[in-house]
N, C-alpha and C positions, 0 to 999 in steps of 0.2 A: 477423441475420435481420430481416425486416420484420414489424411487428405490425399487425394490423387488427382491426376489430370485426366479428365474425360475428353477423348479425342472427338467424339460426336457433339458434345455440348460446347467444346473449346474453352473450358474453364476448369478451375480446381473445384473439386466437390468433396464433401464428406462421404467416405466410403461406407456403403451399407452392407452389413454382415461381413466384416473383414475377417479373413483367415490367415493365420501366420503360416508361411510356407518357407522352405529352404531350397535355394538354388543348388545346382550341381556342384558349384564351386564352394559351397558352404555358407554363402552370404544369406542373411535373412531378408525376407521380402513379405509384402502383404498383397492379398488377392481379394477382390470383392466386387460389388456392382454399383453402378451410378444410381442414386435414389431418383433422379429426374427421368432418364431415358431407359434405364435398365442394361446399359452396355457393361461389359466386363471392364474393370479398371485394375491396374497393377502398379505397385510402388516398390522399388528396390531400396533397401536400407533399413535402418532401425525403425521399429514400430513405436 
């Protein structure tokens, strides 16, 4: 699973429904939701 920092919960969480995306500069990233509060979470870098 992919971990990301949730700003609302203030802790690292396992991303729910992670989707692999590519930034404008070509770097890979992951986009998903926090399983606890439902806030969008984002992580830049390898998945």
